[in-house]
KOLNUDO-803794 format. One record per atom (N, C-alpha, C): y, x, z. Coordinates in pm, whole numbers, plus 32768, in hexadecimal, padded with zeros to 4 digits. Layout:
N
YXZ...
END
This chain:
185
704E7C98846F70957C1A847471027C1A840A71027BB783B371667BAE834A71D07B49837172497B69834872B87B0E836272E17AD282DD72E47A4F82D7730A7A0B825C739479CE826C73DE79D281FE7462799481FF745178FF81E8748E78AF823A74877820822D74DF77EF81BC74DB776F819D752C773A812F75C27745814975EA774B81C77679775481E476AC77E481DD7652784581DC767C78D181D6767C78FE814576EE792D811876FB795B808E76FF79F3808D76D37A2B801E76DD7ABC800F776E7ADF7FF7779C7B45803B78267B72802B78277BF37FDE78847BFB7F8378947C757F3778EC7CD37F8778B87D487FA579027DA87FF5796D7DEA7F9F79E97DF07FCF7A517E347F817A397EC97F7F7A5C7F067F127A507F987F097AD77FD27EE57AEA804F7F077B6980917EEB7B7C80A57E567B1080B77E0C7B1A80D07D7D7AB680747D387AE780107CF57A8D7FB37CB27AAB7FB17C1E7A4D7F827BD07A5F7F857B407A807EFE7B057A967E9A7B587AB97E187B217B3C7DE77B5D7B8E7DA97B0A7C0E7D777B3C7BFB7CF77B8B7C667CCE7BCD7C617C507C157C5A7BDF7BB07C1A7B717BD37C0B7B047B737C937ACC7B4B7C9F7AA97ACD7D1C7A717A9E7D0879DE7A7D7D7579997A6E7D71790B7A517D3D78F579C47CE3789479AE7CAD787F79287D16784C78C57D84781378F67DE977DF789B7E44784E78647E4478C178A37E96793078747E4F797A78057E9B79B777A87E597A04773F7E147A7F777C7DA67AA8773E7D5B7B1A77707DAD7B9A77607DBB7BE477CB7E017C6377C97D9A7CD277CA7DCA7D4877AB7D737DBC77AD7D407DD4783A7CC07DED78467C847E0478CA7C937E9778EF7CB57EB1796D7CC17F3D79977C387F80799F7C3A8004798B7BBF8052799A7B99805E7A2E7BFE80747A817BE980807B117C5B803E7B5B7C3D80117BD37CA17FDC7C2E7C94802A7CB07D0080677CDB7CFE80B97D547D4F80757DC17D0C80567E2F7D51801F7EA57D8280937EFB7DF5807F7F387E2B80E47F937DE280DC80197DE6814980627DAD814B80E97E0E80FF81457DE6808981717E40803281BD7E67806D82447E0A80AF82877E2A80EC83097E9D814F82FB7E9D819A828D7F02820382787F8E81C7826C7F9781508238801A810E8228804180C382A77FE3807882DD8005801B834A8019805D83D17FC080B583FC7FCA80ED8484804D813A849D80768196844580F781D9845F816D8177846081678111840981D580B0840681D7805984838163803484B5815D7FE58531819A803485A4817280B185B081AA8105861C82408117860D826E812C859382FE813D857B834A80BD859F8317804A8574835A7FCC8593835E7FB1862982F27FCC866F82F17FB8870083538015874683588092871C83B580F28757844780C9873D846580A486C284EF807B86A285157FFA86EB84B77F9D86F784D37F22874284EF7F3F87D484A17F9C881084B57FC4889A853F800588AC8565805D885085E680A088588658803A884A86497FDB87F086B07F7387E086BF7F23886186507EFD889D86567EB0891986967F01898A86737F81899486B27FD789F987487FE389E287717FEB896488007FF0894488497F738972880B7F00895D88477E828989884F7E7E8A2287E47EAA8A6787E57EAE8AF988527F0B8B2D88657F7C8AEC88CE7FDA8B1589577F9A8B04896D7F588A9389EF7F168A7F8A057EA58AE3899D7E5C8B0389AB7DF08B6589CC7E268BF089927E988C1189AF7ED18C968A3F7F028C9F8A7A7F2A8C2E8B047F598C2F8B687EE68C2C8B3E7E748BF88B967DFE8BF58B867DB18C788BEE7D708CA08BE77D218D1A8BD77C8F8CF48B597C698CD78B3A7BE08CB08AED7B9C8D218AF27B188D218AA77ACE8D868A107ADC8D6A89C37AC68DD089317AD68DC588F47A778D5D891A79F78D5888DF799F8CF0890279CD8C61897A7A018C4E89A17A338BC9894F7AAD8BA4893A7B078C0588E97B7E8BEB88597B568BCA88247AF58C13879B7AC78BF887907A8A8B6C87F57A3E8B4487F57A028ABF87F87A6E8A53884C7AD28A6488577B3F8A0187D47B8D89FC87977BA78A6F87167BEE8A7186AB7B9F8A2786A77B1D8A3E86437AC889FE86587AC5896686D47AB4893C86F37AB188AC86CF7B39886C86EB7BA588B386CA7C2A887F86337C3C887285E87C1388D885567C1E88D1851C7BCD885D854E7B54884A851F7B0087DC85417B40875685BB7B75874A85E57BB686CE858F7C3086B085777C83871485247CFB870284967CD286DA84617C6B871A83DA7C3B86FB83D17C10866884327BC1863A842F7B9285AF84477C04854C849A7C65856F84AE7CD88517842D7D29850A83E57D39857783657D82857383017D34851E82FA7CB0852F82A07C5F84DE82C37C67844A83437C648429836E7C6F839E83467CF78364835D7D6083B183377DE6838482A17DF2836E82527DB983C881C07DBB83B981957D6F833D81D07CFC832781AE7CAC82B281CE7CF7823182457D338228826B7D7D81AF82117DF6819981ED7E3B820481947EAF81F681067E8581D480DA7E12820380577DE081DE80537DC1814880C07D85811580C77D6C808580C57DEF8037810B7E538069810D7ED6802880817F14802780397F0480947FB37F40809F7F4F7EFB80427F687E80801C7F0D7E387FC37F227E5B7F307F8F7EA07F0F7FAA7EC57E857F407F257E527F1A7F177DD47EB17F6A7D9A7EE67FB57D207EA480247D037EC080717C8A7E5C80457C207E8D80297BA77E3880007B397E37806F7AD07DBF80997AAA7DAE81057A497D7B80C979C67DC980DE795B7DA680B278D57D8C812E787F7D57811D78077D3B819377B37DB781E4778F7E2E81A577917EA681ED77687F1781EC77D07F0081AE78447F6C81A478A77F34818979327F8C819B79957F6F81797A207FE0811E7A4E7FBD80B27A91802480577AC2801780457B58808A80337B98809180177C26810B7FBF7C3C80F67F4B7C76815F7EE67C8481957EC97BF982147EE27BE482517ECB7B6082697F4C7B15823E7FBA7B4D8252803B7B0C81DB805C7AB381F8808F7A3D818F80B979E081AB814879B68142819879B6814C8223798B80E78239791B811B825B78A680C1827D78398081830478578003831278337FBD839078507FFE84057809803F83EA779880838456774F80FE848977998130843E77FC81A684667848818484B378C7810484C978E180DB8511795980F785A57945814485DE79A0816B866B7994811986C679EF80DD868D7A58808E86E07AB3802A86897AFC7FCC86CC7B3B7F6A86887B917F6486D37C157FD486D47C5C7FDC871D7CDA7FA786C87D4E7F4B87017D987F1986BE7E107F7786DD7E847F9A86787ED07FF1868A7F447FAC864A7FBC7FBC868C802F7F85865680AA7FE2867D811C8024861A8158807D863781C880328623824C807C862C82B980418623833F7FF685A083538033852F832E7FF184AE833F7F7984A082E47F8084DA826B7F0D84D582117E95851E824F7EAF858C82937E4185D682D37E03858583437E56853F838E7E2384EC83FC7DCC847A83C67DFC8438835C7DB683C383277D5683E582B57D448465829A7CE9849582317D06845681AA7D85846481817DB2843380FF7DFF84A380BA7E268489803E7E7984E87FF47EC7849C7F897F2184E27F477F7184A97EDB7F6585047E627F7A84C97DED7F7F85167D71800684FB7D31805485657D1C80D585597CDA80BD85697C4480E085007BF780C885027B678144852C7B1981B885057B47823885367B1482A185197B7F8320852F7B60838785217BC7839784927BF8837384307BA5838B83A57BC9830E83587BF2829A83947BE5821F83487BFC81B9839F7C448188836B7CB3811B83B07CF780BB83497D31803E83707D3B7FD6831A7D727FC683447E037FDC82E67E5E7FDD83077EEC7F6B82C17F367F4E82F57FAC7EEE82B9800A7E6282AB7FCE7E3583167F8C7DB083197F507D4F834D7FBA7CE383067FD37C7F833980327C4383BD7FFE7C27841A80597BF3849D80307B6A84947FEE7B1F842C80097A9B84227FCD7A9F83F97F3A7B1683DB7F057B2583BA7E777B6784317E327B1F846E7DD67B5384E17D8B7B9A84AD7D0E7C1784887D1E7C6184467CB37C9F84A97C507CBB85207C7C7CFE85827C267CAD859D7BA77C2C85B37BB47BD785CE7B407BD485557AE37BCF84DF7B1B7BCD84667AC97C4E84587A797CBF846E7ABA7D4084647A747D4884CF7A087D1885467A247D1985B079BE7CC4858979457C52854B795C7BFE851D78ED7C4384AE789E7C89845578E37CD583ED789E7D41842A78457D87848E787A7DF084D0782D7DB3851277B17D47855B77C37D06859E77527CDA853876EA7CA184CA77167C73846376B97CE9842476707D56840876B67DC983C876767E0A842476107DFE84A676207E35850475BE7DE08505753E7D6184E9754C7D0984E574D77D19846474887D3883F774CD7D468374748F7DD8834C74957E0E831C74267E9B82F1742A7EA1825C74487EF8823774A57F0C81AD74CC7F97818074A47FA881007483802F80CF7468808180D074E9810180E174DC815A80E47551815B805C75958163805F761981667FE4766781F37FAC766781FF7F287657827F7EE77666828B7EB476F482FE7EC5772E830F7E9C77BA836D7E2A77C7
END
């Protein structure tokens, strides 16, 4: 028995952690250099620890407010109002934290023939001093790792199934053979 996709069902392109094409750009903008690779971070590694931390801190804040209210001699309606305002504030702070961490998790590393960029940071391959692999407790749980490239730049939250160290080493070797003009920032 074959299953056919109807006219309303479109083929979806599955996202991959390491793809060779950049996100589409606006046709009115001048063409920029296309990255060789785009590396997405492991979203679970960023979001789950932050969610747990935000929930724990929100709970502690609420308990602190309850403790202070029990020590103060306020009327019951005033205490209820303060509890409600505190719960709403904690809820919105947790939502804000989740939103900011979701934005952080969507950030990607872009690999060019002569540099690596992440957010607004750019590292020329000639400035890489080491390729140290690091894996902390949370990285082991989420099966990720980091690569420290120099004191100011490291690639974090890399899934273990992507062997990025060898690729970066090949980029460095290639960039040493070919001279590139310096990037203006």
